[in-house]
N, CA, C and O atoms as a DFTB+ gen file, in Angstrom:
536 C
 N C O
     1  1     -10.684       9.455      14.893
     2  2     -11.433      10.228      13.920
     3  2     -12.785       9.585      13.679
     4  3     -12.905       8.360      13.663
     5  1     -13.767      10.386      13.499
     6  2     -15.107       9.875      13.236
     7  2     -15.124       9.086      11.938
     8  3     -14.539       9.501      10.938
     9  1     -15.805       7.936      11.965
    10  2     -15.949       7.137      10.756
    11  2     -14.882       6.080      10.579
    12  3     -14.996       5.242       9.685
    13  1     -13.844       6.093      11.407
    14  2     -12.786       5.102      11.289
    15  2     -12.969       4.038      12.355
    16  3     -13.388       4.338      13.473
    17  1     -12.654       2.789      12.011
    18  2     -12.737       1.686      12.955
    19  2     -11.460       0.890      12.881
    20  3     -10.542       1.233      12.136
    21  1     -11.404      -0.180      13.661
    22  2     -10.190      -0.978      13.752
    23  2      -9.986      -1.936      12.585
    24  3      -8.863      -2.396      12.380
    25  1     -11.004      -2.252      11.825
    26  2     -10.900      -3.277      10.794
    27  2     -10.392      -2.751       9.475
    28  3     -10.514      -1.560       9.188
    29  1      -9.811      -3.646       8.650
    30  2      -9.251      -3.222       7.372
    31  2     -10.302      -2.819       6.348
    32  3      -9.999      -2.064       5.424
    33  1     -11.516      -3.301       6.492
    34  2     -12.554      -2.999       5.514
    35  2     -13.716      -2.234       6.128
    36  3     -14.739      -2.021       5.478
    37  1     -13.559      -1.824       7.376
    38  2     -14.636      -1.128       8.070
    39  2     -14.403       0.371       8.026
    40  3     -13.268       0.828       7.891
    41  1     -15.479       1.129       8.141
    42  2     -15.351       2.571       8.233
    43  2     -15.009       3.212       6.905
    44  3     -14.924       2.553       5.869
    45  1     -14.817       4.512       6.969
    46  2     -14.501       5.293       5.785
    47  2     -12.992       5.373       5.590
    48  3     -12.228       5.257       6.548
    49  1     -12.570       5.572       4.356
    50  2     -11.155       5.756       4.040
    51  2     -11.087       6.813       2.943
    52  3     -10.901       6.477       1.773
    53  1     -11.237       8.096       3.309
    54  2     -11.331       9.166       2.316
    55  2     -10.138       9.245       1.363
    56  3     -10.318       9.582       0.193
    57  1      -8.936       8.947       1.827
    58  2      -7.769       9.043       0.948
    59  2      -7.905       8.110      -0.251
    60  3      -7.480       8.447      -1.356
    61  1      -8.496       6.939      -0.033
    62  2      -8.724       5.988      -1.130
    63  2      -9.546       6.645      -2.236
    64  3      -9.244       6.500      -3.420
    65  1     -10.574       7.359      -1.838
    66  2     -11.433       8.018      -2.820
    67  2     -10.750       9.226      -3.455
    68  3     -10.910       9.468      -4.651
    69  1     -10.002       9.974      -2.676
    70  2      -9.298      11.149      -3.204
    71  2      -8.279      10.744      -4.263
    72  3      -8.221      11.345      -5.336
    73  1      -7.474       9.723      -3.962
    74  2      -6.447       9.279      -4.911
    75  2      -7.019       8.370      -5.990
    76  3      -6.445       8.258      -7.073
    77  1      -8.142       7.720      -5.705
    78  2      -8.777       6.863      -6.700
    79  2      -8.188       5.477      -6.786
    80  3      -8.179       4.882      -7.864
    81  1      -7.690       4.936      -5.669
    82  2      -7.142       3.593      -5.754
    83  2      -8.123       2.546      -5.277
    84  3      -9.109       2.842      -4.603
    85  1      -7.824       1.308      -5.649
    86  2      -8.655       0.154      -5.317
    87  2      -7.784      -0.918      -4.699
    88  3      -6.563      -0.902      -4.853
    89  1      -8.411      -1.848      -4.002
    90  2      -7.714      -2.992      -3.414
    91  2      -7.947      -4.218      -4.287
    92  3      -8.948      -4.306      -4.998
    93  1      -7.036      -5.138      -4.228
    94  2      -7.225      -6.449      -4.839
    95  2      -7.300      -7.470      -3.714
    96  3      -6.592      -7.344      -2.715
    97  1      -8.141      -8.467      -3.863
    98  2      -8.135      -9.572      -2.912
    99  2      -6.815     -10.306      -3.087
   100  3      -6.346     -10.501      -4.208
   101  1      -6.226     -10.706      -1.982
   102  2      -4.924     -11.368      -2.031
   103  2      -4.891     -12.461      -0.969
   104  3      -5.626     -12.394       0.016
   105  1      -4.044     -13.466      -1.166
   106  2      -3.910     -14.511      -0.147
   107  2      -3.380     -13.930       1.166
   108  3      -2.812     -12.838       1.187
   109  1      -3.570     -14.662       2.244
   110  2      -3.072     -14.236       3.548
   111  2      -1.582     -13.901       3.463
   112  3      -0.801     -14.638       2.861
   113  1      -1.206     -12.784       4.072
   114  2       0.190     -12.359       4.085
   115  2       0.604     -11.565       2.864
   116  3       1.768     -11.187       2.729
   117  1      -0.333     -11.313       1.980
   118  2      -0.049     -10.521       0.783
   119  2      -1.062      -9.390       0.675
   120  3      -2.159      -9.459       1.229
   121  1      -0.667      -8.343      -0.052
   122  2      -1.562      -7.221      -0.270
   123  2      -1.344      -6.623      -1.639
   124  3      -0.243      -6.676      -2.187
   125  1      -2.399      -6.053      -2.186
   126  2      -2.315      -5.456      -3.513
   127  2      -3.269      -4.271      -3.590
   128  3      -4.413      -4.346      -3.142
   129  1      -2.779      -3.181      -4.164
   130  2      -3.601      -1.991      -4.397
   131  2      -3.192      -1.400      -5.738
   132  3      -2.038      -1.518      -6.150
   133  1      -4.146      -0.759      -6.421
   134  2      -3.843      -0.199      -7.741
   135  2      -4.645       1.070      -7.977
   136  3      -5.636       1.350      -7.302
   137  1      -4.173       1.831      -8.973
   138  2      -4.931       2.987      -9.457
   139  2      -4.588       3.237     -10.909
   140  3      -3.502       2.892     -11.375
   141  1      -5.520       3.838     -11.614
   142  2      -5.277       4.275     -12.984
   143  2      -4.738       5.697     -12.909
   144  3      -5.405       6.599     -12.402
   145  1      -3.525       5.889     -13.420
   146  2      -2.873       7.196     -13.345
   147  2      -3.712       8.233     -14.086
   148  3      -4.115       8.027     -15.231
   149  1      -3.964       9.342     -13.410
   150  2      -4.720      10.462     -13.977
   151  2      -3.882      11.731     -13.846
   152  3      -2.843      11.738     -13.187
   153  1      -4.340      12.777     -14.471
   154  2      -3.595      14.037     -14.480
   155  2      -3.294      14.542     -13.070
   156  3      -2.219      15.092     -12.830
   157  1      -4.224      14.363     -12.141
   158  2      -3.999      14.868     -10.780
   159  2      -2.950      14.070     -10.004
   160  3      -2.564      14.482      -8.910
   161  1      -2.481      12.944     -10.538
   162  2      -1.399      12.179      -9.913
   163  2      -0.019      12.665     -10.356
   164  3       0.992      12.257      -9.784
   165  1       0.032      13.524     -11.360
   166  2       1.302      13.935     -11.960
   167  2       1.880      15.168     -11.278
   168  3       1.151      16.036     -10.799
   169  1       3.215      15.220     -11.248
   170  2       3.885      16.426     -10.757
   171  2       4.030      17.409     -11.922
   172  3       3.638      17.078     -13.041
   173  1       4.581      18.607     -11.695
   174  2       4.705      19.590     -12.784
   175  2       5.557      19.123     -13.965
   176  3       5.485      19.707     -15.046
   177  1       6.366      18.070     -13.766
   178  2       7.192      17.538     -14.853
   179  2       6.479      16.467     -15.675
   180  3       7.062      15.917     -16.609
   181  1       5.223      16.165     -15.336
   182  2       4.454      15.201     -16.117
   183  2       4.651      13.755     -15.727
   184  3       4.239      12.862     -16.468
   185  1       5.274      13.491     -14.578
   186  2       5.436      12.118     -14.096
   187  2       4.682      11.967     -12.773
   188  3       4.402      12.952     -12.089
   189  1       4.362      10.729     -12.429
   190  2       3.620      10.459     -11.200
   191  2       4.406      10.970      -9.995
   192  3       5.595      10.687      -9.846
   193  1       3.723      11.724      -9.142
   194  2       4.331      12.240      -7.918
   195  2       4.705      11.072      -7.007
   196  3       3.968      10.089      -6.931
   197  1       5.829      11.168      -6.324
   198  2       6.319      10.085      -5.476
   199  2       5.375       9.658      -4.371
   200  3       5.442       8.520      -3.907
   201  1       4.500      10.548      -3.943
   202  2       3.564      10.183      -2.877
   203  2       2.532       9.157      -3.333
   204  3       1.940       8.467      -2.503
   205  1       2.312       9.048      -4.627
   206  2       1.286       8.134      -5.137
   207  2       1.718       6.677      -4.975
   208  3       0.974       5.905      -4.369
   209  1       2.893       6.257      -5.491
   210  2       3.303       4.875      -5.238
   211  2       3.526       4.601      -3.752
   212  3       3.313       3.482      -3.286
   213  1       3.955       5.627      -3.007
   214  2       4.122       5.474      -1.560
   215  2       2.783       5.119      -0.916
   216  3       2.704       4.173      -0.132
   217  1       1.735       5.869      -1.241
   218  2       0.411       5.614      -0.660
   219  2      -0.120       4.245      -1.072
   220  3      -0.733       3.552      -0.259
   221  1       0.106       3.846      -2.320
   222  2      -0.326       2.517      -2.761
   223  2       0.379       1.430      -1.965
   224  3      -0.261       0.492      -1.490
   225  1       1.707       1.553      -1.816
   226  2       2.477       0.551      -1.077
   227  2       2.046       0.503       0.384
   228  3       1.889      -0.579       0.950
   229  1       1.853       1.664       0.994
   230  2       1.444       1.729       2.394
   231  2       0.098       1.040       2.592
   232  3      -0.084       0.301       3.560
   233  1      -0.828       1.272       1.698
   234  2      -2.151       0.653       1.788
   235  2      -2.067      -0.854       1.583
   236  3      -2.675      -1.615       2.336
   237  1      -1.322      -1.294       0.573
   238  2      -1.167      -2.730       0.327
   239  2      -0.508      -3.408       1.524
   240  3      -0.897      -4.513       1.905
   241  1       0.493      -2.748       2.121
   242  2       1.170      -3.321       3.285
   243  2       0.240      -3.383       4.490
   244  3       0.266      -4.356       5.244
   245  1      -0.570      -2.367       4.676
   246  2      -1.534      -2.395       5.772
   247  2      -2.511      -3.543       5.622
   248  3      -2.830      -4.221       6.599
   249  1      -2.983      -3.763       4.424
   250  2      -3.922      -4.867       4.184
   251  2      -3.243      -6.218       4.370
   252  3      -3.845      -7.136       4.927
   253  1      -1.995      -6.357       3.911
   254  2      -1.265      -7.612       4.112
   255  2      -1.050      -7.870       5.599
   256  3      -1.196      -8.999       6.069
   257  1      -0.703      -6.823       6.332
   258  2      -0.500      -6.965       7.773
   259  2      -1.798      -7.370       8.460
   260  3      -1.803      -8.283       9.286
   261  1      -2.891      -6.705       8.129
   262  2      -4.177      -7.031       8.750
   263  2      -4.578      -8.483       8.489
   264  3      -5.276      -9.089       9.301
   265  1      -4.142      -9.039       7.365
   266  2      -4.530     -10.413       7.023
   267  2      -3.877     -11.458       7.921
   268  3      -4.330     -12.602       7.955
   269  1      -2.831     -11.093       8.644
   270  2      -2.146     -12.060       9.510
   271  2      -2.401     -11.792      10.993
   272  3      -1.821     -12.463      11.847
   273  1      -3.256     -10.826      11.309
   274  2      -3.513     -10.471      12.706
   275  2      -4.720     -11.209      13.268
   276  3      -5.619     -11.628      12.539
   277  1      -4.708     -11.351      14.585
   278  2      -5.850     -11.921      15.283
   279  2      -6.989     -10.909      15.327
   280  3      -6.773      -9.707      15.169
   281  1      -8.185     -11.402      15.538
   282  2      -9.374     -10.560      15.678
   283  2      -9.135      -9.499      16.752
   284  3      -8.584      -9.794      17.812
   285  1      -9.549      -8.271      16.473
   286  2      -9.411      -7.181      17.431
   287  2      -8.099      -6.431      17.355
   288  3      -7.918      -5.417      18.030
   289  1      -7.183      -6.922      16.538
   290  2      -5.889      -6.253      16.365
   291  2      -5.972      -5.333      15.150
   292  3      -6.806      -5.530      14.267
   293  1      -5.108      -4.337      15.115
   294  2      -4.961      -3.480      13.948
   295  2      -3.512      -3.040      13.871
   296  3      -2.709      -3.420      14.723
   297  1      -3.164      -2.256      12.880
   298  2      -1.755      -1.936      12.661
   299  2      -1.569      -0.470      12.315
   300  3      -2.513       0.238      11.963
   301  1      -0.323      -0.039      12.426
   302  2       0.062       1.318      12.037
   303  2       1.460       1.263      11.437
   304  3       2.314       0.505      11.898
   305  1       1.685       2.059      10.421
   306  2       2.992       2.109       9.772
   307  2       4.036       2.637      10.745
   308  3       3.837       3.675      11.376
   309  1       5.152       1.918      10.865
   310  2       6.299       2.373      11.651
   311  2       7.307       3.028      10.720
   312  3       7.810       4.118      10.995
   313  1       7.595       2.351       9.616
   314  2       8.489       2.915       8.605
   315  2       8.137       2.325       7.249
   316  3       7.629       1.208       7.144
   317  1       8.421       3.102       6.224
   318  2       8.188       2.651       4.856
   319  2       9.233       3.299       3.966
   320  3       9.284       4.522       3.835
   321  1      10.061       2.470       3.359
   322  2      11.099       2.960       2.450
   323  2      10.693       2.638       1.022
   324  3      10.309       1.512       0.709
   325  1      10.782       3.631       0.173
   326  2      10.468       3.461      -1.245
   327  2      11.692       3.850      -2.051
   328  3      12.198       4.966      -1.930
   329  1      12.163       2.932      -2.868
   330  2      13.271       3.213      -3.780
   331  2      12.677       3.346      -5.173
   332  3      12.228       2.365      -5.766
   333  1      12.679       4.570      -5.688
   334  2      12.118       4.832      -7.013
   335  2      13.133       4.421      -8.074
   336  3      14.291       4.838      -8.031
   337  1      12.693       3.602      -9.024
   338  2      13.592       3.027     -10.021
   339  2      13.452       3.659     -11.394
   340  3      14.433       3.765     -12.130
   341  1      12.259       4.075     -11.743
   342  2      12.046       4.739     -13.029
   343  2      10.733       5.511     -12.994
   344  3       9.845       5.200     -12.200
   345  1      10.611       6.516     -13.854
   346  2       9.417       7.364     -13.821
   347  2       8.199       6.677     -14.439
   348  3       8.319       5.761     -15.252
   349  1       7.030       7.150     -14.023
   350  2       5.756       6.666     -14.552
   351  2       4.985       7.869     -15.072
   352  3       4.874       8.888     -14.389
   353  1       4.452       7.747     -16.286
   354  2       3.665       8.838     -16.866
   355  2       2.206       8.457     -17.103
   356  3       1.379       9.332     -17.362
   357  1       1.875       7.169     -17.021
   358  2       0.501       6.739     -17.239
   359  2       0.344       5.257     -17.013
   360  3       1.301       4.569     -16.659
   361  1      -0.868       4.761     -17.218
   362  2      -1.160       3.342     -17.061
   363  2      -1.759       3.026     -15.709
   364  3      -2.095       3.923     -14.936
   365  1      -1.889       1.746     -15.434
   366  2      -2.401       1.281     -14.140
   367  2      -1.210       0.955     -13.245
   368  3      -0.440       0.036     -13.522
   369  1      -1.075       1.713     -12.183
   370  2       0.009       1.550     -11.221
   371  2      -0.458       0.573     -10.151
   372  3      -1.543       0.736      -9.591
   373  1       0.362      -0.452      -9.860
   374  2      -0.048      -1.516      -8.941
   375  2       1.061      -1.810      -7.934
   376  3       2.219      -1.992      -8.310
   377  1       0.698      -1.853      -6.653
   378  2       1.621      -2.252      -5.583
   379  2       1.276      -3.672      -5.164
   380  3       0.117      -3.988      -4.892
   381  1       2.306      -4.533      -5.114
   382  2       2.148      -5.913      -4.641
   383  2       3.169      -6.124      -3.531
   384  3       4.360      -5.876      -3.719
   385  1       2.704      -6.578      -2.386
   386  2       3.590      -6.731      -1.234
   387  2       3.330      -8.061      -0.544
   388  3       2.303      -8.705      -0.758
   389  1       4.300      -8.461       0.299
   390  2       4.117      -9.671       1.090
   391  2       4.793      -9.527       2.442
   392  3       5.781      -8.809       2.593
   393  1       4.234     -10.227       3.419
   394  2       4.797     -10.256       4.764
   395  2       6.048     -11.126       4.741
   396  3       6.015     -12.262       4.268
   397  1       7.148     -10.587       5.254
   398  2       8.381     -11.358       5.403
   399  2       8.435     -12.048       6.755
   400  3       8.844     -13.204       6.863
   401  1       8.012     -11.318       7.792
   402  2       8.037     -11.854       9.153
   403  2       6.970     -11.157       9.982
   404  3       6.873      -9.930       9.984
   405  1       6.181     -11.941      10.676
   406  2       5.161     -11.393      11.571
   407  2       5.530     -11.763      13.000
   408  3       5.366     -12.909      13.418
   409  1       6.030     -10.779      13.745
   410  2       6.352     -10.989      15.149
   411  2       5.166     -10.638      16.027
   412  3       4.053     -10.444      15.538
   413  1       5.413     -10.556      17.337
   414  2       4.340     -10.238      18.278
   415  2       3.999      -8.757      18.285
   416  3       2.879      -8.380      18.629
   417  1       4.967      -7.903      17.903
   418  2       4.740      -6.460      17.948
   419  2       4.959      -5.751      16.617
   420  3       4.427      -4.663      16.398
   421  1       5.741      -6.361      15.727
   422  2       6.097      -5.729      14.449
   423  2       5.939      -6.747      13.321
   424  3       6.265      -7.924      13.478
   425  1       5.437      -6.275      12.189
   426  2       5.384      -7.080      10.959
   427  2       6.273      -6.394       9.932
   428  3       6.182      -5.183       9.730
   429  1       7.138      -7.178       9.282
   430  2       8.037      -6.661       8.246
   431  2       7.550      -7.153       6.888
   432  3       7.163      -8.311       6.731
   433  1       7.577      -6.239       5.900
   434  2       7.068      -6.552       4.568
   435  2       8.002      -6.017       3.496
   436  3       8.842      -5.155       3.753
   437  1       7.839      -6.547       2.290
   438  2       8.534      -5.995       1.134
   439  2       7.660      -6.195      -0.090
   440  3       6.705      -6.971      -0.074
   441  1       8.010      -5.471      -1.163
   442  2       7.247      -5.620      -2.387
   443  2       7.743      -4.715      -3.481
   444  3       8.857      -4.193      -3.434
   445  1       6.884      -4.539      -4.476
   446  2       7.253      -3.697      -5.610
   447  2       6.018      -2.979      -6.126
   448  3       4.881      -3.383      -5.879
   449  1       6.278      -1.915      -6.841
   450  2       5.244      -1.174      -7.548
   451  2       5.598      -1.253      -9.026
   452  3       6.748      -1.029      -9.402
   453  1       4.621      -1.570      -9.862
   454  2       4.863      -1.675     -11.303
   455  2       3.650      -1.132     -12.056
   456  3       2.608      -0.842     -11.468
   457  1       3.814      -1.005     -13.355
   458  2       2.716      -0.604     -14.231
   459  2       2.210      -1.867     -14.911
   460  3       3.000      -2.635     -15.461
   461  1       0.889      -2.090     -14.879
   462  2       0.326      -3.279     -15.522
   463  2       0.803      -3.371     -16.964
   464  3       0.853      -2.372     -17.682
   465  1       1.154      -4.588     -17.377
   466  2       1.642      -4.816     -18.727
   467  2       3.151      -4.692     -18.836
   468  3       3.722      -4.999     -19.882
   469  1       3.802      -4.249     -17.773
   470  2       5.263      -4.107     -17.740
   471  2       5.703      -4.506     -16.338
   472  3       5.616      -3.707     -15.406
   473  1       6.168      -5.717     -16.189
   474  2       6.499      -6.231     -14.861
   475  2       7.786      -5.656     -14.275
   476  3       8.127      -5.941     -13.127
   477  1       8.506      -4.843     -15.061
   478  2       9.687      -4.197     -14.479
   479  2       9.221      -3.251     -13.380
   480  3       8.361      -2.405     -13.626
   481  1       9.766      -3.375     -12.179
   482  2       9.304      -2.490     -11.107
   483  2       9.668      -1.033     -11.366
   484  3      10.726      -0.723     -11.913
   485  1       8.765      -0.151     -10.959
   486  2       9.053       1.284     -10.980
   487  2       9.521       1.735      -9.605
   488  3      10.087       2.817      -9.453
   489  1       9.275       0.884      -8.594
   490  2       9.744       1.162      -7.236
   491  2       9.814      -0.147      -6.461
   492  3       9.008      -1.053      -6.671
   493  1      10.790      -0.231      -5.562
   494  2      10.823      -1.328      -4.597
   495  2      10.481      -0.732      -3.238
   496  3      10.812       0.418      -2.952
   497  1       9.813      -1.530      -2.402
   498  2       9.330      -1.021      -1.123
   499  2       9.650      -2.002      -0.001
   500  3       9.659      -3.216      -0.203
   501  1       9.909      -1.462       1.173
   502  2      10.116      -2.257       2.380
   503  2       9.506      -1.487       3.537
   504  3       9.669      -0.271       3.635
   505  1       8.807      -2.189       4.408
   506  2       8.150      -1.494       5.504
   507  2       8.009      -2.345       6.742
   508  3       8.165      -3.565       6.712
   509  1       7.709      -1.665       7.836
   510  2       7.440      -2.302       9.120
   511  2       6.177      -1.686       9.702
   512  3       5.975      -0.473       9.636
   513  1       5.333      -2.535      10.273
   514  2       4.071      -2.094      10.856
   515  2       3.987      -2.557      12.303
   516  3       4.296      -3.706      12.618
   517  1       3.564      -1.650      13.181
   518  2       3.337      -1.979      14.584
   519  2       1.983      -2.651      14.727
   520  3       1.028      -2.305      14.031
   521  1       1.910      -3.617      15.636
   522  2       0.661      -4.303      15.931
   523  2       0.043      -3.673      17.172
   524  3       0.712      -3.510      18.192
   525  1      -1.229      -3.323      17.080
   526  2      -1.923      -2.601      18.143
   527  2      -3.226      -3.297      18.492
   528  3      -3.738      -4.101      17.713
   529  1      -3.756      -2.987      19.654
   530  2      -5.038      -3.533      20.071
   531  2      -4.907      -4.892      20.703
   532  3      -3.827      -5.311      21.120
   533  1      -6.039      -5.571      20.764
   534  2      -6.050      -6.922      21.292
   535  2      -6.031      -6.919      22.751
   536  3      -6.037      -7.982      23.371
């Protein structure tokens, strides 16, 4: 696609702007992304739609994966499981993830999504990313 490149911070990322999320700087092997819940994030029942924490976790995991790769490598989601634990109606939603194992072809990660000010997770996440390029 036009405007996209191999690097984690290069090129355009329209979904980030559409959903309104931001990245946090994190140590190598970790990733963090957040957004302030707005009306357009809610489903008809008034709670955050499940795709929102999913997208946050996927982005945080991609950034964590990119932090452990060699120059010229990039990644793609292979699988991402989200276990929703409780509903969210507002606040700052934050995904924090970490690399569990970085192999030659696959990186495995896990983490949680929570609302700032309440460390009880609203979702637990586990994912695997394929390593590409190089």
